[in-house]
C-alpha positions as CSV (number, residue, x, y, z in Angstrom):
1,M,-1.8,-3.4,-23.3
2,S,-2.6,-6.6,-25.3
3,V,-3.3,-9.9,-23.8
4,A,-0.6,-11.4,-26.0
5,S,2.1,-9.4,-24.4
6,N,1.0,-9.8,-20.8
7,Q,-1.2,-12.8,-20.0
8,H,-1.9,-11.4,-16.5
9,E,-3.5,-8.2,-17.9
10,V,-7.3,-8.6,-18.0
11,I,-8.0,-5.1,-19.3
12,Y,-6.5,-4.1,-22.7
13,D,-7.1,-1.9,-25.8
14,V,-8.3,-3.6,-28.9
15,N,-8.7,-2.4,-32.5
16,L,-10.0,-3.6,-35.9
17,Q,-6.8,-5.4,-36.7
18,D,-6.6,-7.5,-33.5
19,F,-10.3,-7.9,-32.7
20,K,-10.6,-11.4,-34.0
21,Q,-7.7,-12.7,-31.9
22,Q,-8.1,-10.5,-28.8
23,V,-11.9,-10.9,-28.5
24,L,-13.4,-13.6,-30.6
25,E,-10.7,-16.2,-30.2
26,A,-10.0,-15.2,-26.6
27,S,-13.6,-15.7,-25.7
28,S,-13.3,-19.4,-26.3
29,E,-11.3,-19.6,-23.0
30,R,-12.8,-16.7,-21.0
31,I,-15.7,-14.3,-21.2
32,V,-14.7,-11.1,-23.0
33,L,-16.5,-7.8,-22.4
34,V,-15.9,-5.3,-25.2
35,D,-16.4,-1.7,-24.1
36,F,-17.2,0.4,-27.2
37,W,-16.4,3.9,-26.0
38,A,-15.4,7.4,-27.2
39,A,-13.3,10.1,-25.5
40,W,-16.0,12.7,-26.0
41,C,-18.7,10.6,-24.4
42,A,-19.3,11.6,-20.7
43,P,-21.2,8.4,-19.8
44,C,-18.2,6.3,-21.3
45,L,-15.8,8.1,-18.9
46,V,-18.1,7.4,-15.9
47,L,-18.5,3.7,-16.9
48,A,-14.8,3.0,-17.4
49,P,-13.7,2.8,-13.8
50,I,-16.8,0.9,-12.8
51,L,-16.1,-1.8,-15.5
52,T,-12.4,-1.9,-14.4
53,D,-13.3,-2.5,-10.8
54,V,-15.8,-5.2,-11.6
55,V,-13.7,-7.1,-14.1
56,R,-10.7,-7.1,-11.6
57,E,-13.0,-8.8,-9.0
58,Y,-13.2,-11.9,-11.3
59,D,-9.5,-12.7,-10.9
60,G,-8.8,-13.3,-14.6
61,R,-12.0,-15.2,-15.4
62,V,-13.3,-12.2,-17.4
63,L,-11.4,-10.0,-19.8
64,L,-12.2,-6.4,-20.7
65,A,-11.3,-5.2,-24.2
66,K,-11.6,-1.5,-24.7
67,L,-12.4,-0.3,-28.2
68,E,-12.1,3.5,-28.8
69,V,-14.6,3.9,-31.7
70,D,-12.9,7.1,-33.0
71,E,-9.4,5.6,-33.5
72,G,-8.4,4.3,-36.9
73,E,-11.0,2.0,-38.5
74,N,-12.6,1.0,-35.2
75,M,-15.9,2.6,-36.2
76,K,-16.3,-0.3,-38.7
77,L,-16.6,-2.7,-35.7
78,A,-19.1,-0.4,-34.1
79,G,-21.1,-0.5,-37.3
80,Q,-20.7,-4.3,-37.7
81,Y,-22.1,-4.9,-34.2
82,Q,-24.8,-2.3,-34.7
83,T,-24.0,-0.1,-31.7
84,R,-26.6,2.6,-31.4
85,G,-24.9,4.7,-28.8
86,F,-21.9,4.8,-26.5
87,P,-21.0,3.3,-24.2
88,T,-22.1,-0.1,-25.5
89,V,-20.7,-3.2,-23.7
90,I,-21.0,-6.5,-25.5
91,L,-20.3,-9.8,-23.8
92,F,-18.6,-12.5,-26.0
93,Q,-18.4,-16.1,-25.2
94,N,-17.1,-18.8,-27.6
95,G,-16.7,-16.2,-30.4
96,I,-20.3,-15.2,-30.3
97,E,-22.1,-12.1,-28.9
98,Q,-24.2,-13.3,-26.0
99,D,-25.6,-10.1,-24.6
100,R,-25.1,-6.4,-24.4
101,F,-25.9,-3.3,-22.3
102,L,-25.9,0.4,-23.1
103,S,-25.0,3.4,-21.0
104,T,-23.6,3.7,-17.5
105,Q,-24.6,0.9,-15.1
106,S,-24.0,0.1,-11.5
107,K,-21.5,-2.5,-10.2
108,T,-24.4,-4.7,-9.1
109,F,-25.9,-4.6,-12.6
110,I,-22.6,-5.5,-14.3
111,R,-21.9,-8.3,-11.8
112,E,-25.3,-9.8,-12.5
113,F,-24.8,-9.3,-16.2
114,I,-21.5,-11.3,-16.1
115,D,-22.7,-13.9,-13.6
116,A,-25.5,-15.0,-16.0
117,F,-22.7,-16.4,-18.3
118,I,-20.3,-17.8,-15.8
């Protein structure tokens, strides 16, 4: 679900075509986490519900854009942002990558990661 179609949705899929609008431009108003993930990646599947829970705790102050690296041309974005493995989560603020983490992390870690930029 895209942010454009539902302003109340804080978790949505993103792709190469809408990345600029849905991530870079959106990050001028709110922090946007981008989850670079793949369906075959077990740690990605473990991290997904953890990220979902944490992002929802922020009541719309943080967005989560999910980028499936194996769909369409999305791997180009993974290359552009020099992801070295999956999952990789990149935090964008004001159109710029501010920080990132790799692999599955705890809710506490993710909250502290986000709180450093709020």
